[in-house]
ZAMIKOL-118098 format. One record per atom (N, C-alpha, C): x, y, z. Coordinates in steps of 0.02 Angstrom, whole numbers, padded with zeros to 5 digits, always signed. Each point is the difference from the previous one (the first is absolute). Layout:
N
XYZ/...
***
This chain:
271
+04412+07206+04741/-00004-00066+00032/+00030-00053-00046/+00042-00043+00028/+00029-00053-00040/-00052-00053-00017/+00006-00028-00060/-00047-00053-00020/+00012-00062+00043/-00055-00034+00015/+00004-00063+00038/+00027-00055-00046/+00037-00046+00030/+00033-00053-00039/-00030-00068+00014/-00005-00041-00053/-00022-00069+00006/+00061-00044-00014/+00016-00044+00048/+00063-00038-00003/-00015-00075+00005/+00001-00037-00056/-00006-00073+00006/+00058-00029+00038/-00014-00052+00040/+00050-00032+00041/+00011-00071-00024/+00063-00017-00011/+00020-00068-00018/+00034-00032+00060/-00035-00041+00038/+00031-00040+00053/+00030-00062-00032/+00065-00008+00006/+00034-00054-00036/+00028-00050+00049/-00014-00064-00014/+00026-00056+00039/+00024-00053-00049/+00063-00021+00007/+00030-00051-00043/-00007+00019-00074/+00007+00066-00014/+00000+00023-00069/-00067+00010-00031/-00055-00011+00038/-00067+00009-00027/-00038+00051+00042/-00045+00039-00033/-00045+00044+00036/-00051-00043+00037/-00011+00016+00063/-00044-00039+00042/-00047+00045+00038/-00056-00025+00022/-00047+00040+00039/-00034-00043+00052/-00006+00028+00061/-00033-00036+00054/-00049+00046+00035/-00022-00022+00059/-00045+00039+00042/+00032+00005+00068/+00011+00061+00024/+00033+00013+00064/+00066-00037+00005/+00037+00001-00057/+00068-00028-00005/+00000-00076+00004/-00058-00033-00011/-00004-00073+00005/-00034-00027-00062/+00010-00066-00013/-00035-00035-00054/+00016+00026-00069/+00062+00018-00012/+00018+00029-00064/-00005-00049-00058/-00024+00026-00057/-00002-00040-00062/+00034+00041-00054/+00033-00034-00047/+00035+00034-00054/-00051+00026-00051/+00014+00062-00025/-00046+00030-00048/+00033+00021-00065/+00067-00004-00005/+00030+00018-00064/+00074+00013+00002/+00028+00018-00058/+00071+00015-00008/+00011+00075+00014/+00049+00017+00042/+00010+00071+00018/+00013+00045-00059/+00044-00019-00045/+00016+00044-00056/-00060+00011-00046/-00036-00054-00014/-00059+00006-00044/-00054+00043+00032/-00011-00009+00065/-00051+00039+00034/+00021+00073+00006/+00064+00012+00011/+00024+00069+00003/-00013+00035-00067/+00015-00033-00054/-00011+00029-00067/-00074+00014-00010/-00042-00046+00021/-00073+00008-00008/-00024+00063+00037/+00022+00009+00062/-00022+00058+00038/+00030+00065-00028/+00060-00003-00024/+00031+00058-00032/-00042+00020-00061/-00019-00049-00041/-00039+00015-00060/-00069+00026+00018/-00026-00019+00058/-00066+00023+00021/+00000+00071+00028/+00059+00026+00016/+00003+00068+00027/+00011+00006+00074/+00030-00052+00031/+00017+00005+00071/+00046+00060+00012/-00007+00033+00056/+00043+00058+00016/+00068-00022+00024/+00002-00053+00038/+00062-00028+00026/-00011-00075+00007/+00053-00035+00019/-00005-00072+00014/+00043-00015+00061/-00024-00046+00042/+00040-00021+00057/+00007-00076-00002/+00061-00022+00015/+00018-00071-00002/+00026-00018+00070/-00031-00051+00031/+00023-00025+00064/+00021-00073-00006/+00061-00015+00019/+00022-00069+00008/-00022-00020+00070/-00058-00033+00006/-00035-00004+00064/+00030-00050+00049/+00046-00043-00022/+00030-00047+00047/+00073+00015+00014/+00028+00051-00032/+00072+00014+00008/+00018+00015+00072/-00039+00042+00034/+00017+00019+00069/-00005-00060+00046/-00055-00038-00004/-00009-00057+00044/+00053-00053-00012/+00021-00008-00063/+00051-00050-00017/+00071+00026+00008/+00006+00064+00021/+00066+00032+00012/+00045-00006-00061/-00028+00016-00058/+00039-00003-00062/-00008+00066-00038/+00042+00009-00051/-00005+00059-00041/-00058-00005-00049/-00017+00058-00028/-00056+00003-00047/+00020-00032-00067/-00049-00022-00039/+00012-00032-00064/+00014+00054-00053/+00064+00018-00008/+00017+00055-00045/-00014-00017-00073/+00003-00064-00018/-00015-00018-00069/-00073+00016-00017/-00045-00010+00047/-00070+00017-00012/-00010+00076-00002/+00036+00036+00043/-00003+00074-00001/+00022+00025-00069/+00055-00027-00026/+00025+00022-00065/-00051-00016-00055/-00031-00059+00004/-00049-00019-00051/-00060+00047+00000/-00023+00019+00059/-00056+00047+00005/+00020+00069-00026/+00060+00023+00021/+00022+00067-00020/+00006+00007-00076/+00015-00054-00034/+00006+00003-00074/-00067+00010-00034/-00054-00015+00035/-00067+00002-00030/-00038+00064+00011/+00023+00043+00045/-00041+00058+00018/+00041+00065-00001/-00035+00055-00007/+00032+00066-00001/-00040+00049+00044/-00015-00024+00060/-00034+00039+00052/+00038-00012+00065/-00009+00042+00051/+00034-00011+00064/-00013-00070+00027/+00052-00030+00027/-00001-00071+00019/+00034-00006+00068/-00038-00023+00050/+00025-00008+00068/+00009-00075+00015/+00055-00016+00034/+00016-00070+00014/+00014-00010+00074/-00027-00053+00029/+00012-00015+00071/+00005-00074+00012/+00028-00016+00058/+00006-00070+00021/+00073-00019+00015/+00016-00011+00063/+00067-00023+00018/+00053+00053-00005/-00018+00064-00001/+00050+00053-00006/+00025+00018+00070/+00065-00010+00011/+00028+00010+00067/+00059+00048+00003/+00036+00008-00055/+00061+00040+00000/-00001+00051-00057/+00046+00048+00004/+00005+00049-00053/+00017-00034-00066/+00040-00051+00002/+00017-00037-00061/-00062-00033-00030/-00046-00025+00043/-00062-00028-00025/-00041+00052-00038/-00004+00060+00029/-00038+00054-00032/+00032+00018-00067/+00065+00006+00001/+00036+00019-00062/-00011-00053-00054/+00002-00063+00018/-00008-00053-00049/-00069+00002-00033/-00052+00014+00040/-00068+00004-00027/-00007+00060-00046/+00027+00057+00019/-00004+00059-00043/+00039-00011-00065/+00057-00032+00004/+00039-00014-00061/-00035-00051-00044/-00043-00042+00030/-00038-00050-00039/-00059+00031-00037/-00015+00064+00014/-00052+00033-00038/-00056+00032+00040/+00001-00006+00067/-00052+00032+00041/+00014+00074+00008/-00053+00040+00007/+00007+00071+00017/-00004+00011+00075/-00033-00046+00036/-00008+00006+00072/+00014-00067+00033/+00020+00003+00064/+00007-00060+00040/-00051+00004+00056/-00033-00056+00014/-00050-00004+00052/+00028-00043+00056/+00010+00032+00058/+00034-00035+00056/-00051-00011+00055/-00004-00061+00025/-00050-00019+00049/+00033-00031+00060/+00007-00066+00001/+00031-00034+00056/+00071+00024+00013/+00037+00013-00054/+00069+00022+00007/+00006+00067+00036/-00050+00044-00009/+00001+00065+00034/-00015-00007+00074/-00045-00046+00018/-00015-00010+00070/+00062-00027+00036/+00034-00047-00032/+00060-00029+00032/+00059+00048+00001/+00003+00044-00050/+00056+00047-00005/-00026+00067-00026/-00030+00041+00043/-00029+00063-00024/+00050+00045-00036/+00064-00007+00015/+00050+00042-00032/+00002-00008-00075/-00026-00057-00026/+00001-00011-00072/-00041+00053-00036/-00052+00027+00033/-00040+00052-00032/+00042+00064-00009/+00036+00019+00053/+00042+00060-00005/+00057-00010-00048/+00031-00059+00002/+00056-00014-00046/-00024+00001-00072/-00057-00031-00013/-00027-00001-00067/-00019+00069-00025/-00030+00040+00044/-00019+00068-00020/+00062+00042-00017/+00053-00008+00040/+00061+00038-00014/+00032-00022-00065/+00000-00065-00012/+00034-00026-00059/-00039+00011-00065/-00066-00007+00003/-00039-00001-00062/-00055+00053-00003/-00012+00035+00055/-00054+00049+00003/-00063-00029+00032/-00034+00042+00039/-00061-00023+00034/-00053-00024-00049/+00000+00029-00061/-00052-00019-00049/+00005-00073-00020/+00057-00032+00014/+00009-00071-00017/-00020-00046+00057/-00012+00026+00060/-00008-00041+00060/-00073-00002+00021/-00030-00059-00005/-00068-00011+00023/+00002-00044+00063/-00029+00024+00054/-00008-00041+00060/-00066-00037-00006/+00004-00065-00010/-00060-00041-00005/-00015-00030+00069/-00063+00005+00021/-00019-00022+00067/-00057-00051-00004/+00010-00059+00028/-00054-00047+00010/-00031+00015+00068/-00064+00016+00002/-00031+00019+00064/-00060-00045+00014/-00010-00012+00065/-00056-00042+00022/-00035+00034+00058/-00066+00000-00001/-00039+00031+00054/+00011-00038+00066/+00009+00039+00054/+00005-00027+00068/-00041+00045+00045/-00010-00021+00061/-00037+00042+00047/+00042+00062+00016/-00028+00061-00005/+00038+00059+00019/+00024-00004+00072/+00062+00022+00011/+00030-00003+00066/+00056+00051+00003/+00033+00004+00058/+00056+00047+00006/+00055-00017-00050/+00010-00064-00013/+00051-00021-00047/-00022+00007-00073/-00066-00002-00011/-00026+00005-00068/-00056+00051-00002/+00017+00064+00008/-00052+00052+00001/-00039+00005-00066/+00031-00020-00056/-00035+00003-00064/-00048-00058-00009/+00007-00052+00041/-00041-00060-00009/+00024-00045-00055/+00062+00011-00023/+00029-00042-00053/+00072-00016+00016/+00019-00063-00009/+00069-00022+00011/+00034-00014-00066/+00064+00015-00005/+00040-00017-00058/+00021-00073+00006/-00008-00038-00055/+00018-00071-00002/+00047-00009-00059/+00048-00045+00006/+00049-00010-00054/+00002-00073-00021/+00046-00015-00046/+00010-00067-00027/-00064-00029-00029/-00032+00040-00044/-00060-00023-00033/-00057-00013+00048/-00006+00042+00052/-00055-00006+00048/+00012-00051+00054/+00061-00027+00004/+00014-00055+00047/+00026+00024+00068/+00032+00058+00002/+00037+00020+00061/-00025+00067+00026/-00033+00001+00059/-00019+00064+00030/+00063+00038+00023/-00003+00066-00002/+00059+00039+00018/-00006+00039+00065/-00061+00008+00025/-00010+00042+00059/+00002+00075-00016/+00003+00018-00064/+00002+00070-00021/-00070+00025-00018/-00015+00059+00023/-00063+00033-00019/+00006+00025-00072/-00052-00009-00039/+00003+00017-00071/+00012+00074-00012/-00036+00044+00035/+00008+00072-00011/+00070+00022+00022/+00023-00024+00057/+00066+00019+00024/+00054-00021-00049/-00007-00060-00029/+00050-00024-00048/-00003+00041-00065/-00060+00017-00022/-00006+00041-00060/+00035+00067+00009/-00010+00032+00057/+00031+00065+00013/+00076-00007+00007/+00022-00054+00033/+00072-00011+00005/+00031-00011-00068/-00034-00040-00042/+00025-00013-00068/+00006+00063-00041/-00049+00044+00006/+00004+00064-00035/+00060+00040+00024/+00010+00002+00066/+00056+00037+00028/+00067-00027-00022/+00004-00065-00012/+00062-00031-00021/+00016+00012-00074/-00050+00019-00039/+00014+00015-00070/-00044-00034-00051/-00049-00040+00021/-00046-00030-00049/-00037+00054-00037/-00008-00008-00066/-00034+00049-00040/-00073-00017-00013/-00020-00060+00021/-00068-00024-00012/-00015-00056+00049/-00063-00008+00017/-00021-00054+00045/-00052-00044-00035/+00006-00065+00006/-00052-00046-00024/-00029-00036+00059/-00065+00009+00012/-00034-00029+00058/-00040-00061-00022/+00026-00059+00013/-00032-00061-00022/-00037-00033+00058/-00066+00001-00003/-00042-00028+00053/-00004-00076-00007/+00028-00036+00048/-00004-00073-00002/-00072-00022+00008/-00038+00035+00042/-00070-00019+00012/-00042+00004-00064/+00017+00045-00045/-00039+00010-00061/+00030-00034-00061/+00063-00021+00004/+00035-00027-00059/-00039-00057-00033/-00015+00009-00065/-00032-00052-00039/-00073-00012+00015/-00029+00038+00047/-00070-00013+00019/-00050+00033-00047/+00022+00050-00039/-00044+00039-00045/-00055+00037+00038/+00013+00015+00063/-00049+00036+00041/+00016+00074+00009/+00051+00023-00036/+00018+00070+00005/+00062+00011+00043/+00034+00056-00011/+00060+00017+00037/-00017+00017+00073/+00050-00004+00043/-00009+00022+00069/+00006+00077-00001/-00056+00033-00005/-00001+00072-00008/+00023+00036+00063/-00015-00029+00057/+00016+00034+00063/+00075+00006+00009/+00037-00054-00008/+00072+00003+00010/+00034+00040-00055/-00026-00007-00062/+00030+00037-00055/-00007+00076+00011/-00060+00022+00019/-00010+00072+00011/+00039+00024+00061/+00001-00040+00053/+00035+00020+00060/+00074+00014-00015/+00031-00044-00038/+00070+00009-00017/+00009+00057-00050/-00042+00002-00050/+00005+00053-00051/-00004+00069+00030/-00042+00009+00050/-00010+00066+00031/+00057+00018+00047/+00042-00049+00018/+00053+00013+00049/+00070-00001-00029/+00005-00009-00065/+00066+00003-00033/-00004+00049-00057/+00059+00019-00025/+00002+00048-00055/+00022-00028-00066/+00001-00066-00006/+00021-00034-00061/-00059-00040-00028/+00002-00018-00064/-00056-00038-00029/-00012-00067+00034/-00063-00018+00004/-00021-00063+00031/-00038-00042-00052/+00019-00063-00005/-00031-00048-00045/-00044-00047+00040/-00063-00007-00018/-00045-00048+00031/+00009-00068-00033/+00000-00053+00040/+00010-00067-00027/-00039-00051+00040/-00032-00047-00036/-00034-00055+00033/-00075+00010+00003/-00038-00037-00043/-00072-00002+00007/-00042+00024-00058/+00031+00025-00054/-00040+00026-00056/-00040-00055-00033/-00065+00011-00006/-00042-00050-00033/-00047+00029-00052/-00007+00066+00000/-00044+00034-00048/+00024+00072-00008/-00020+00033-00054/+00023+00069-00011/-00014+00048+00058/-00057-00009+00034/-00017+00045+00055/+00051-00003+00056/+00035-00056+00006/+00050-00006+00053/+00059+00047-00014/+00018+00009-00063/+00054+00048-00016/-00024+00071+00014/-00061+00015-00018/-00028+00066+00014/+00004+00014+00076/-00020-00049+00040/+00002+00008+00072/+00072+00010+00025/+00047-00037-00028/+00070+00008+00021/+00025+00070-00013/-00018+00029-00058/+00024+00066-00019/-00037+00057+00036/-00060-00013+00023/-00039+00052+00033/-00001-00012+00075/-00038-00048+00024/-00004-00013+00072/+00067-00021+00029/+00040-00036-00040/+00065-00023+00025/+00057+00048-00010/-00012+00053-00039/+00051+00052-00013/+00064-00028-00029/-00004-00055-00038/+00060-00029-00029/+00020+00036-00064/+00064-00001-00014/+00026+00030-00062/+00002-00050-00057/+00001-00064+00017/+00002-00053-00050/-00032-00062+00029/-00020-00046-00042/-00031-00062+00023/+00029-00059-00038/+00019-00051+00037/+00023-00062-00030/-00059-00044-00015/+00001-00032-00058/-00053-00046-00021/+00033-00067-00018/-00036-00054+00013/+00026-00066-00017/-00057-00043-00027/-00038-00033+00045/-00054-00045-00023/-00048+00034-00047/-00016+00063+00013/-00050+00036-00040/+00021+00006-00073/+00066-00001-00013/+00023+00004-00069/+00029-00067-00025/+00027-00040+00045/+00031-00063-00021/-00050-00047-00035/-00062+00001+00022/-00050-00046-00028/-00044+00033-00052/+00018+00059-00023/-00035+00033-00054/-00067+00030+00019/-00014+00006+00065/-00065+00025+00021/-00009+00074-00017/+00053+00039+00012/-00004+00072-00010/+00065+00025-00031/+00006+00000-00066/+00061+00025-00032/+00016+00072+00020/+00063+00018-00004/+00023+00066+00023/-00035+00057-00036/-00010-00002-00066/-00036+00055-00033/-00069+00011+00030/-00035-00055+00016/-00066+00006+00030/+00002+00031+00069/+00051-00018+00040/+00007+00029+00066/+00011+00075-00005/+00042+00021-00047/+00014+00072-00008/-00062+00037-00025/-00037-00031-00044/-00062+00032-00025/-00049+00010+00058/-00007-00050+00042/-00045+00004+00058/+00022+00055+00047/+00064+00002+00017/+00025+00050+00047/-00008+00071-00027/+00017+00008-00064/-00007+00066-00030/-00073+00022+00002/-00045-00047-00012/-00071+00017+00001/-00025+00020+00069/+00036-00020+00052/-00019+00019+00068/+00042+00058+00026/+00036+00033-00045/+00036+00060+00019/+00069-00009+00028/+00028-00061-00005/+00068-00012+00023/+00048+00014-00057/+00051+00040+00012/+00048+00015-00052/+00048-00058-00009/-00001-00030-00058/+00046-00054-00018/+00033+00017-00066/+00057-00031-00013/+00032+00010-00064/-00044-00028-00055/+00005+00028-00060/-00040-00025-00055/+00007-00075-00007/-00056-00033-00014/+00001-00073-00009/+00031-00015-00068/+00065-00006-00001/+00037-00013-00062/+00014-00074-00007/-00019-00028-00054/+00020-00068-00016/+00058+00002-00049/+00041-00050+00004/+00057-00005-00046/-00005-00066-00038/+00014+00003-00064/-00004-00062-00038/+00063-00041+00011/+00004-00057-00034/+00055-00046+00010/+00067+00029-00015/+00002+00053-00041/+00063+00033-00017/+00017+00056+00048/-00044+00010+00051/+00012+00053+00049/-00027+00067-00021/-00036+00004-00056/-00027+00064-00024/-00064+00016+00038/-00005+00061+00026/-00058+00019+00040/-00060+00017-00044/-00059-00016+00026/-00062+00020-00033/-00051+00013+00055/-00049+00042-00014/-00051+00016+00050/-00042-00061+00014/-00017-00010+00064/-00044-00055+00019/-00071+00026+00006/-00048-00039-00023/-00069+00021+00003/-00040-00049+00042/
***
């Protein structure tokens, strides 16, 4: 069994890491490069960076910030926001990312998933999905709709159907971001995460709602997630990554060793 991954998320707006609740009321919490280094030194398994206004503003991603973050870390690094063309994907990868996370751009042009997979390999392509609960119906049998542009634009797409289509097009990983749970600290949407995880053959990342260590345990067990994104729970120092890993290991979840790295990047065991 593969070890479960803990992935801090840096939502970036105007060059600063920001955090809100259900995609609203965002406040700045720090510098992306400095926070990336901090999480790297704490033993994060991966890092994800979202330029959260790029899609809505119809502009390219802030490559200078991507480069600054990439210089600080030596773990897998996924970048998303405003990615619409193969050239956009290539630019992000050349700036230092290992993966590209495509959200609104994939809904508008699903072929970008197939083009990206052919050009760079499926392992580089993450289909990121913003999902919101709706009443189950013929159009939305999963009870969840895909929303784009930072939660602003409904798409009419059923979440499970889009996840399966994305896998078929070449996505190597899915990130399921629950708008209803985002920033609430009430736990991940376990129902939609498990539903999608059980119906696809690629790794699924749970996102939105972590507020305590037990929520990650639930995501990995009841939610059947392969990885979990964390933001508020770590941004404000409530639950450092080594502590999260210690808790999960104590409850029988296989995680990578809680390795901390000092300022020079040298690894040491975390206690």
